[in-house]
C-alpha positions in Angstrom: 14.1 -7.7 1.3 16.3 -5.1 3.0 14.9 -1.6 3.1 17.2 1.3 2.3 18.6 3.2 5.2 18.0 6.6 3.5 14.2 6.2 3.4 12.0 8.9 4.9 9.1 7.6 7.1 5.8 9.1 6.1 3.5 7.2 8.4 3.7 4.5 11.0 1.0 2.9 13.1 -0.1 -0.3 14.8 -2.8 -1.9 12.6 -5.0 -5.0 12.1 -4.6 -6.3 8.6 -7.0 -8.4 6.6 -9.9 -10.5 7.5 -7.8 -12.4 10.1 -7.0 -9.2 11.8 -3.3 -9.8 12.0 -1.7 -7.3 14.3 1.2 -5.5 12.6 3.2 -2.4 12.8 2.8 -0.7 9.4 5.3 1.8 8.1 4.9 3.7 4.8 8.2 5.3 3.7 9.9 6.5 0.6 13.2 7.1 -1.1 13.8 9.3 -4.2 12.5 6.6 -6.6 10.3 4.3 -4.6 7.6 4.0 -1.9 7.7 1.1 0.6 4.9 -0.3 2.6 6.4 -2.4 5.4 4.4 -4.5 7.9 6.0 -6.3 10.9 3.8 -9.2 11.9 4.2 -9.0 15.7 3.2 -12.6 16.6 5.0 -14.3 13.7 8.0 -11.9 14.1 8.2 -11.5 10.3 8.5 -8.5 8.0 6.6 -8.1 4.8 7.4 -5.4 2.2 5.7 -4.0 -0.8 7.8 -1.9 -3.1 6.2 0.6 -5.5 7.5 3.1 -7.9 6.3 6.6 -7.3 3.9 6.5 -10.3 2.3 3.4 -8.9 2.1 4.9 -5.4 0.6 8.1 -6.7 -2.3 6.1 -8.3 -2.8 4.2 -5.1 -3.0 7.3 -3.0 -5.2 9.0 -5.5 -7.8 6.2 -5.2 -7.4 6.2 -1.4 -8.0 10.0 -1.3 -4.4 10.7 -0.1 -5.1 8.9 3.2 -2.5 6.6 4.7 -5.1 4.7 6.8 -7.1 4.0 3.6 -4.0 2.6 2.0 -3.4 0.4 5.1 -7.0 -0.9 4.8 -6.2 -2.1 1.3 -3.6 -4.5 2.7 -4.2 -8.2 3.2 -2.4 -11.5 3.6 -2.6 -14.6 1.4 -0.3 -17.6 1.8 1.8 -15.7 4.4 2.5 -12.8 1.9 1.2 -9.3 2.2 -0.5 -7.8 -0.9 -2.6 -4.8 -1.9 -6.2 -6.0 -2.6 -7.5 -5.2 -6.1 -4.0 -3.9 -7.1 -4.7 -4.4 -10.8 -7.9 -2.4 -10.7 -6.3 0.4 -8.7 -3.5 0.7 -11.2 -6.1 1.0 -14.0 -8.2 3.6 -12.0 -7.2 6.6 -14.2 -8.2 4.7 -17.4 -11.6 3.9 -16.0 -12.1 7.5 -14.8 -11.3 8.8 -18.3 -13.8 6.4 -19.8 -16.5 7.6 -17.4 -15.8 11.3 -18.3 -16.0 10.4 -22.0 -19.4 8.8 -21.5 -20.8 11.8 -19.6 -20.0 14.1 -22.6 
């Protein structure tokens, strides 16, 4: 996947991803409509990209307390592909929060 040239870089850092501690340069960037999480696996010389719409990215950052490093810690590799651990649960976070608030009332 080619990343758009007009993206704005929000965060970039050298990171160890997943249980195997794969050394990657991780970049979080955005365009008007999407957020991109890109990791360059230094040793395999391979790029991995996760593309999210802003609504999905907002939920992810809300769960991670608006912290880029927390988002990076959610990344992992499986079968040579990067993914966000527990992505389905994270995207349902607001629904679970609403249920919790209703139970407390």
